[in-house]
DRENPA-3360 file (N, C-alpha, C; in nm, 2 decimals, always signed):
BEGIN
1 = MEGETERL = +0.07/-0.12/+0.01/+0.00/+0.01/+0.01/+0.09/+0.13/+0.00 ~ +0.08/+0.21/-0.06/+0.14/+0.35/-0.07/+0.06/+0.46/-0.02 ~ +0.08/+0.45/+0.11/+0.05/+0.58/+0.22/+0.11/+0.69/+0.18 ~ +0.05/+0.79/+0.24/+0.12/+0.95/+0.26/+0.22/+0.91/+0.37 ~ +0.22/+0.82/+0.46/+0.32/+0.84/+0.57/+0.42/+0.74/+0.55 ~ +0.52/+0.72/+0.65/+0.59/+0.57/+0.60/+0.54/+0.47/+0.65 ~ +0.43/+0.49/+0.78/+0.38/+0.39/+0.86/+0.28/+0.34/+0.74 ~ +0.24/+0.42/+0.65/+0.08/+0.35/+0.59/+0.17/+0.29/+0.44;
9 = RYFEIRAY = +0.28/+0.27/+0.45/+0.35/+0.22/+0.31/+0.40/+0.07/+0.38 ~ +0.32/-0.05/+0.30/+0.37/-0.18/+0.35/+0.34/-0.26/+0.22 ~ +0.33/-0.38/+0.25/+0.28/-0.49/+0.14/+0.23/-0.60/+0.21 ~ +0.11/-0.62/+0.22/+0.06/-0.74/+0.26/+0.03/-0.83/+0.15 ~ +0.02/-0.98/+0.24/-0.04/-1.09/+0.15/-0.09/-1.21/+0.28 ~ -0.21/-1.26/+0.20/-0.28/-1.31/+0.28/-0.30/-1.46/+0.21 ~ -0.33/-1.59/+0.29/-0.37/-1.72/+0.26/-0.50/-1.77/+0.33 ~ -0.55/-1.84/+0.28/-0.69/-1.89/+0.32/-0.71/-2.01/+0.28;
17 = AQKKIKKT = -0.76/-2.13/+0.37/-0.77/-2.26/+0.30/-0.90/-2.30/+0.44 ~ -0.97/-2.35/+0.36/-1.09/-2.40/+0.46/-1.12/-2.59/+0.38 ~ -1.16/-2.66/+0.47/-1.17/-2.77/+0.43/-1.31/-2.89/+0.52 ~ -1.36/-2.92/+0.45/-1.50/-2.98/+0.51/-1.49/-3.11/+0.49 ~ -1.48/-3.22/+0.64/-1.49/-3.34/+0.63/-1.58/-3.38/+0.68 ~ -1.70/-3.45/+0.62/-1.80/-3.51/+0.70/-1.86/-3.35/+0.80 ~ -1.82/-3.40/+0.92/-1.93/-3.32/+1.01/-1.83/-3.22/+1.05 ~ -1.69/-3.26/+1.02/-1.57/-3.13/+1.05/-1.55/-3.02/+0.99;
25 = TVTVDTIN = -1.52/-2.91/+1.01/-1.47/-2.79/+0.94/-1.33/-2.75/+0.99 ~ -1.22/-2.74/+0.91/-1.09/-2.72/+0.94/-1.06/-2.57/+0.84 ~ -1.03/-2.48/+0.93/-0.97/-2.35/+0.86/-0.84/-2.30/+0.89 ~ -0.77/-2.29/+0.81/-0.62/-2.19/+0.81/-0.64/-2.06/+0.76 ~ -0.59/-1.93/+0.84/-0.57/-1.83/+0.79/-0.46/-1.74/+0.83 ~ -0.35/-1.69/+0.74/-0.24/-1.62/+0.77/-0.25/-1.51/+0.72 ~ -0.17/-1.43/+0.77/-0.15/-1.28/+0.69/+0.00/-1.22/+0.72 ~ +0.06/-1.16/+0.64/+0.20/-1.11/+0.66/+0.19/-0.96/+0.60;
33 = IHYDSPYN = +0.24/-0.88/+0.70/+0.27/-0.73/+0.65/+0.41/-0.71/+0.65 ~ +0.49/-0.66/+0.57/+0.60/-0.62/+0.52/+0.57/-0.45/+0.51 ~ +0.66/-0.40/+0.63/+0.68/-0.24/+0.63/+0.77/-0.19/+0.53 ~ +0.77/-0.08/+0.45/+0.86/-0.03/+0.36/+1.00/+0.02/+0.47 ~ +0.92/+0.07/+0.59/+1.04/+0.12/+0.69/+0.98/+0.05/+0.81 ~ +1.07/+0.03/+0.93/+1.01/-0.05/+1.03/+0.94/+0.04/+1.13 ~ +0.85/-0.05/+1.16/+0.73/+0.05/+1.23/+0.74/+0.01/+1.40 ~ +0.75/+0.09/+1.49/+0.80/+0.08/+1.63/+0.92/-0.05/+1.62;
41 = GLSNAYSL = +1.01/-0.07/+1.53/+1.10/-0.13/+1.53/+1.07/-0.27/+1.49 ~ +0.98/-0.28/+1.41/+0.92/-0.38/+1.35/+0.88/-0.40/+1.19 ~ +1.00/-0.48/+1.11/+0.94/-0.47/+0.95/+0.83/-0.56/+0.87 ~ +0.80/-0.68/+1.00/+0.71/-0.79/+0.92/+0.63/-0.82/+1.06 ~ +0.51/-0.81/+1.02/+0.43/-0.84/+1.15/+0.30/-0.98/+1.06 ~ +0.27/-1.03/+1.17/+0.19/-1.14/+1.11/+0.12/-1.22/+1.19 ~ +0.01/-1.26/+1.15/-0.12/-1.33/+1.21/-0.15/-1.47/+1.14 ~ -0.13/-1.58/+1.25/-0.18/-1.71/+1.22/-0.32/-1.74/+1.29;
49 = NAALGYRI = -0.39/-1.81/+1.23/-0.51/-1.84/+1.27/-0.57/-1.98/+1.23 ~ -0.63/-2.05/+1.31/-0.66/-2.20/+1.29/-0.79/-2.20/+1.36 ~ -0.89/-2.28/+1.33/-1.01/-2.30/+1.37/-1.06/-2.46/+1.32 ~ -1.14/-2.51/+1.41/-1.20/-2.64/+1.42/-1.35/-2.63/+1.43 ~ -1.41/-2.69/+1.37/-1.57/-2.70/+1.40/-1.61/-2.84/+1.40 ~ -1.69/-2.88/+1.50/-1.76/-3.01/+1.48/-1.92/-2.98/+1.48 ~ -1.99/-3.01/+1.36/-2.13/-3.01/+1.37/-2.17/-3.12/+1.45 ~ -2.27/-3.09/+1.57/-2.31/-3.20/+1.64/-2.44/-3.21/+1.59;
57 = SDDLQLEA = -2.49/-3.15/+1.58/-2.66/-3.16/+1.48/-2.69/-3.06/+1.40 ~ -2.80/-3.04/+1.35/-2.83/-2.94/+1.23/-2.85/-2.81/+1.31 ~ -2.87/-2.78/+1.44/-2.90/-2.70/+1.49/-2.76/-2.64/+1.61 ~ -2.68/-2.74/+1.62/-2.55/-2.74/+1.71/-2.40/-2.73/+1.70 ~ -2.31/-2.64/+1.68/-2.20/-2.69/+1.63/-2.09/-2.63/+1.79 ~ -2.00/-2.72/+1.78/-1.90/-2.68/+1.85/-1.74/-2.64/+1.78 ~ -1.67/-2.52/+1.82/-1.61/-2.47/+1.74/-1.47/-2.41/+1.85 ~ -1.35/-2.46/+1.80/-1.24/-2.39/+1.86/-1.14/-2.33/+1.77;
65 = DINHAKTP = -1.12/-2.23/+1.80/-1.00/-2.12/+1.76/-0.91/-2.07/+1.81 ~ -0.78/-2.06/+1.75/-0.65/-2.02/+1.79/-0.61/-1.92/+1.73 ~ -0.53/-1.81/+1.76/-0.45/-1.72/+1.67/-0.35/-1.66/+1.75 ~ -0.23/-1.66/+1.68/-0.10/-1.61/+1.72/-0.05/-1.52/+1.63 ~ +0.00/-1.38/+1.69/+0.02/-1.28/+1.57/+0.13/-1.21/+1.66 ~ +0.22/-1.14/+1.60/+0.33/-1.04/+1.59/+0.27/-0.93/+1.53 ~ +0.27/-0.82/+1.62/+0.22/-0.68/+1.55/+0.33/-0.57/+1.59 ~ +0.33/-0.42/+1.54/+0.40/-0.35/+1.62/+0.34/-0.30/+1.75;
73 = DFTGTTMA = +0.25/-0.37/+1.77/+0.17/-0.32/+1.94/+0.23/-0.43/+2.00 ~ +0.25/-0.54/+1.97/+0.24/-0.66/+2.06/+0.39/-0.72/+2.00 ~ +0.48/-0.77/+2.08/+0.55/-0.86/+2.04/+0.49/-0.99/+2.02 ~ +0.44/-1.02/+2.08/+0.38/-1.18/+2.07/+0.28/-1.23/+2.12 ~ +0.13/-1.26/+2.06/+0.02/-1.27/+2.15/-0.03/-1.39/+2.11 ~ -0.08/-1.48/+2.18/-0.18/-1.59/+2.16/-0.29/-1.58/+2.22 ~ -0.41/-1.60/+2.15/-0.53/-1.59/+2.19/-0.62/-1.74/+2.13 ~ -0.70/-1.78/+2.23/-0.75/-1.91/+2.21/-0.91/-1.90/+2.23;
81 = MLKLVYRL = -1.02/-1.96/+2.19/-1.16/-1.94/+2.17/-1.24/-2.05/+2.18 ~ -1.30/-2.12/+2.30/-1.39/-2.20/+2.25/-1.53/-2.18/+2.26 ~ -1.63/-2.19/+2.16/-1.77/-2.17/+2.15/-1.89/-2.29/+2.09 ~ -1.98/-2.26/+2.13/-2.09/-2.37/+2.11/-2.19/-2.24/+2.05 ~ -2.23/-2.26/+1.93/-2.30/-2.24/+1.86/-2.43/-2.30/+1.83 ~ -2.57/-2.24/+1.86/-2.67/-2.28/+1.85/-2.79/-2.18/+1.75 ~ -2.85/-2.27/+1.65/-2.90/-2.20/+1.56/-3.03/-2.20/+1.58 ~ -3.11/-2.08/+1.61/-3.24/-2.09/+1.62/-3.34/-2.06/+1.51;
89 = RREL = -3.42/-2.17/+1.47/-3.52/-2.16/+1.37/-3.64/-2.11/+1.41 ~ -3.68/-2.01/+1.34/-3.83/-1.93/+1.37/-3.84/-1.91/+1.24 ~ -4.01/-1.93/+1.22/-4.10/-1.90/+1.12/-4.13/-1.77/+1.12 ~ -4.11/-1.71/+1.01/-4.16/-1.54/+1.02/-4.28/-1.54/+0.93;
% end
């Protein structure tokens, strides 16, 4: 990206993949940003994301997500989330 300030000049690349196998869904997503000039001392920032979902029934799904990132604001951070999704069915 060609921004007006050094902070807004960077190259970004992203890769995403998803695979469904029967009742299971696997997702991987990665983003890499290369700054033209180091930003807060960092030339490359990245985020790696992975998710795994299992469909228990047509209305209920269990999902687990994990994210690891290195950004100009955080030298390294890892987050995880486990969620249970229920789809309400309502006739309108």
